[in-house]
C-alpha positions in Angstrom: -5.3 9.8 -2.4 -5.4 11.1 1.2 -9.1 10.2 1.5 -8.4 6.6 0.4 -5.6 6.3 2.9 -7.8 7.6 5.7 -10.6 5.2 4.7 -8.1 2.3 4.6 -6.9 3.2 8.1 -10.5 3.0 9.3 -11.2 -0.4 7.8 -11.8 -3.5 10.0 -11.9 -5.8 6.9 -11.6 -5.8 3.1 -13.6 -3.3 1.1 -14.3 -3.7 -2.7 -15.3 -0.1 -3.1 -11.9 1.0 -2.0 -10.3 -1.6 -4.2 -12.1 0.0 -7.2 -10.8 3.5 -6.2 -7.2 2.2 -5.8 -7.4 0.4 -9.1 -8.7 3.4 -11.0 -5.9 5.5 -9.5 -3.2 2.8 -10.1 -4.1 2.8 -13.8 -3.8 6.6 -13.9 -7.5 7.1 -14.3 -7.9 4.5 -17.1 -10.5 1.8 -16.6 -14.0 1.5 -15.4 -13.5 1.9 -11.7 -16.0 -0.9 -11.2 -15.5 -3.2 -8.2 -15.6 -6.4 -10.3 -12.7 -5.2 -12.4 -10.4 -4.4 -9.5 -7.9 -6.8 -7.8 -8.5 -7.4 -4.1 -5.8 -5.0 -3.0 -6.8 -4.8 0.6 -7.7 -8.5 0.9 -4.7 -10.4 -0.5 -0.9 -9.7 -0.6 -0.2 -10.2 -4.3 -2.3 -7.2 -5.5 -1.2 -5.1 -2.5 2.5 -5.7 -3.5 1.8 -4.2 -7.0 1.3 -0.8 -5.2 4.9 -0.7 -3.9 6.9 2.2 -5.3 9.7 1.2 -7.7 12.9 0.4 -5.9 11.0 -0.1 -2.6 11.4 -2.9 -0.1 9.3 -3.7 2.9 9.7 -5.2 6.3 7.2 -6.4 8.8 6.8 -6.3 12.5 4.0 -7.9 14.5 3.0 -7.3 18.1 -0.1 -9.0 19.5 -2.8 -8.6 16.9 -1.2 -5.7 15.1 1.1 -5.8 12.1 3.3 -2.9 11.1 4.7 -2.5 7.5 7.7 -0.3 6.8 8.6 0.6 3.2 12.0 2.1 2.4 14.1 2.4 -0.7 16.3 -0.6 -1.5 20.0 0.4 -0.8 22.5 -1.9 -2.4 25.6 -0.6 -0.7 27.2 0.4 -3.9 27.0 4.1 -3.3 24.9 6.8 -1.7 21.2 6.4 -2.3 19.0 9.3 -1.3 15.9 8.4 0.6 13.1 9.4 -1.6 10.3 7.9 0.4 9.6 6.1 3.6 6.3 5.1 5.1 4.8 2.8 7.7 1.3 1.6 8.6 -0.1 -0.5 11.4 -3.4 -2.4 11.5 -4.8 -5.9 12.1 -4.7 -6.9 8.4 -1.4 -7.3 6.6 -2.8 -6.6 3.1 -4.5 -3.4 4.4 -1.3 -2.3 6.2 0.7 -2.9 3.1 -1.8 -0.9 1.0 -1.6 2.0 3.4 2.2 2.0 3.6 2.6 1.6 -0.2 0.2 4.5 -1.0 1.9 6.7 1.6 5.3 5.9 0.1 4.1 6.6 -3.4 2.8 9.9 -2.2 6.1 10.8 -0.6 8.2 9.7 -3.7 
């Protein structure tokens, strides 16, 4: 998954080939891996949100033309919750930044 994260970080716009790779991985290797079968993970928010790790929450920060996404575990205040993952990503596209941060958080989980 590191190579997909690196390729996402280098993107200047959506890429259907990367969507297909993410989709194949997200389905645990099941599926065709064809571009036409993959949701537009790095083009729209709804598919990108499906990559979030279970129990994760995200926050956004924007500065000029960059957006930064932070993903952390949801802590409900009812007791100690160990931090299992934390990730952040910055780029000009919110869906791409969310994909990068979600994949980093899943890798760290």
